[in-house]
N, C-alpha and C positions, 0 to 999 in steps of 0.2 A: 609290424608282429612278427615276419620272418626277421628282422632287425636283432629284434629282444631274445628269440629263439637262437639265435647264434651266438649272443652273448652269453645266451644260460647253458647252449654247451662249451666253449669256450671255459667257462667257470667253472663248470663239473668235472673239464681235463685237468684244469689248474690244482682243482682239488684233486685226484688221482694222483697229478705228479708231485704233490708237494714232498711226498716221502723220497723222493730219488724216482730212477728208472724205471719202468716195466716196461715189459713186452711177451710176447708169445711166441711159437715158434709152427711156421706152413710148408710144408713139403721140403723140409731141410732149412731152410729161408728162417731165421731168427727176426722177428717187429720189434725195433726199436723204436719208442714214444718218447721225445725228451722237450726240455723246453729251450728255447733262446738261448745260451750263457751259462749254461750246462756244460759241466765236466762227465763224459759217458765212456765208459770203460765197457770195452770190448774184450769178452771172456770165450780164450781156446779152451777153457777146461782141460788144461792138460799141468801134469807138474812140477815139469824138469824138461828144460828147453835145451841140457845138456845129451839126451837121446836123441836128437835131430838135425841132420846136416843143414838142411837150409831151413828158415822161416820167413814167407813171403806175406807181405800184407799191400792190397788191389783195393781201388776203390773205383766207381762207375761201369758203365758200360766198355768201355775201353782199358778195363783193367789195368789203371794207372799208375804203378808200381809207387807208395808212400813209407813204406818201411821193409827194409830188409837184413836175414839174416844168416853168416856163414859161417858153421861151426870153426871155432878157433877163431872168431873176429867179432868186435861189439857189432851190436844194431846199427843201422845209418840211415841216413832219411833223405832223398837223393835231392841236389838241389834244383831249382826252377819251379816247383809248384807253392807257388805266393798262397794259395787256398787254405793251404795246412801249417804256414809259418808257422814257429815258435807254438804251436798250438799239440802236441801227439807226443808221447810218451810212449816207453814199451816196459814190460813189468818183466825184466831178464829172468827170473824161476820159472814165470809160465808162460810169455809171447803175449803176454795180452795188452790190447793197444786203449789206449785213455786219449779223449779228444777233449782237450780242453777249450772253455770258452767258446760253444760250438755256435753256429750261425745256422741260417735258413739254407744258405746255399753251401752247405756241408751236407746236409741230406740224402741218401742213395745208398748204393749196395757197394758193400764192403766185405770183403772177401780174404779170409787167413788161408794161405796154403801150405802145410808143414809135412816135409819130408824126411821120414825116421832113417837113421844110419843103415839099415832092411833094407830099403826100397821103398817103403810102404806108406801112400800118402794118406795125408785128414786134411778134408778143406772143409771148410764152416765160414758161412756166408750169413751177412746180416744186413736189415732192411731199414734203415736211419730213414726216421722222420724228427724233422725239429720245425716245431712249431713258435711261431711268435706269440711273445706273451702279451696277455688279452689289456688291452688299452682302452680304456673307456669310454677317451673322447676322441680317438681314430674317426669318427663318423661326423665329428661336428665340424662346421666351417664357419672360419672366421670373416669377416664382411670387411674389407677394407676399400677406402673411396678415396680417388684423388686430381688432383686437375692435369690435364695434360702439361707438359712442359717443367712440371715439378718431381721430386725425390718421392721414394714412399721406401721405406723399411720392415722387412716381414721378421719377426723376433722370432727364435728358437726358445726364447726362454730357460738355455743351458749353457754353462763352460765348458769350452772344447778342453777333452781332455786325451790323452796318449791313445784311450784306447773308443774313440769317439769316429764314428761316421755318419757324417752329414750328406746328404744329397738335395739337390733341391729338382724338381722339377718340373716343367712347362705342361700343362695337361688341355690348353684349348677351354673352350667357352659352356660343357655341356655337360655339367657333373655324370659321374654316374654309367656312363657312355663309353668311357675311353679304358683301354689297356695300357700293359707297362709298356704294350709294342708302339703304339698312338702319343703315348708320352715324351717328350724332349729333355732327357738330363742336361741342364745349364749349367749345374754348377758342385761340386762333391768338396770335400774335406774330408781328407783322411789321417785320422791322429795316429794310427799305428807306422802308415808310411812317410808320416812325414809332408805331406802331398797335397795338393792344391789344383782344380780344375775349373775351366771355365768354356762355356760353349755359345759363340754367340746366336745357336738357334737355326730355326730356317731362315732363308732370305736373308741371312745375320740380321738378324730384328734385332735382336740384342748386343748389335755392335758397339764396344766404349759408353756401354749402359751399365753394367752390372761390377757390382764392387762386393766384397762382405766383409761384415763385422769380427776381425779376424778370431778375439776371446770368445765369442758366443757364436760365431757362423750365421747370426743372422744376414738375410738377403739386401742387398740394398741397392731399388734401379732406379738411375738418375737420367734425366730427358725424358720422362714415361711420356706415349704415345697410344693413342685408341688400342693400335693393334697390338698391344701389351696386355689387354684387358684378358680375364681368362680368369683359369685358375690354377695356382700354384702349389704343388702336391710337396710337404717335406719329410723325410724319413730320417730317422734321428738311431744309433744302434753303440750301444755298449754290453760293456761286458753282462749285461745284469737283463737287459730288455731294448725292445725295437721301438718306437714310438711313430706316429705318423699326426699328422697336420693337415690341415686344406683351407689354403685361403684363397678367397674369391677377390679378387682385386680388379672394380673398375674405374676408367679411365674418361673422363668426364672430356668433352669439348669446353675449347675457351671460345665462344661465340662472338660474332663480330662487333656486335651493341658494346661485348663487354670490354672488346678493345680497345675501342672507340671511348669509352666511358674512364677506361683507365689512362688513357691520352689527354684526355679532359681534366680531370682530377690534377696531372703529371705538369700540364698547363698551367694550372692554377696557382698549385704549388710552389710551380718555378716564379710567377707575377709575384704573388704574395710574400716571397720570401725577397726580389731583387727590389723592392719597395722598401722593404723594411732595412737593406743595406743602404739606400739610398740616404736615409732616415737618421741610420746612423753615423754616417759618414760624413751630412751636415752638422749633427750634433756634435759630434770631435772636431769637427773643423770650427765651430763658433768658442768653444773650450779652448780652442789654442788660441785664436781671438784676445778673448778675454784674460787668458794666464799672461797674456805678455802686455795687457798695461791698453793695450788700444780697440777700439771701435773701427768699426766699418763708417768711413769720411761719410756724412749726409751728400747727396745728392742736390743741386743747387741749379734753381730756377729762376731762369732771368725775365723779369717784367717785362710788357711788352713796351712801355715808354723806354727804359733801359738801351734795348737794343738799339731806337734809335739815335 
């Protein structure tokens, strides 16, 4: 019931956001609600930047500078802030800031601090909340079973593009009780940064066992063991949406009797193959004799009276 209610609320939110960004202002802070992948304009409500000496855009509780303007100079975007790389635009007439292809990690407080030529300050704050795009399949769990020592592929069903971020996390064996802090990121593909990352996990349980299908980002686990049983969380993000998938991987043990049966089968196959090879060699040898026009000499037995 709660799950259905959550989906209903998210669906209503999507309808409200279908025509763009909306917000309201409380205590001098404008709240802005957007969907992941949108382009979000933060308006200064000013018409002419020429009457300002400086315009400063900051983000977060530490007021990290993300855009700066000084009279007579163009707007600049400080280096070193990978979070906003290639995402910020400034309206040169108004000083308004636009965040393109916004992600959930861009949620937070934005502030514009404008100082006029007369020294008068103008400050405006925005509290931006970015919601992930509704994914109706997010709660589904895909069951996978594999024998110990085998390999398994967990498919993404996507093609890796430049704007795709793929994260694989190992979440243990109890669904619904883990948090992000309790999950281990074991694999990552960042299309924007052309970056791949593997982590061996706690106690290096995944060491030399992980691989990735580069065109799709699908995760491959080789020589799998019982300790690799559990839930694997997949997150796929791009310019338009974020999707989540959960795989429940069960690794079945190979029993002693199964191993004995396997060895017995191998032994029988070997013996049958050996007998067949012997028969083939004999047949080939006889054909060689006949092709030369000779036959094996018959064995002569002496009678008892001849021996005397």
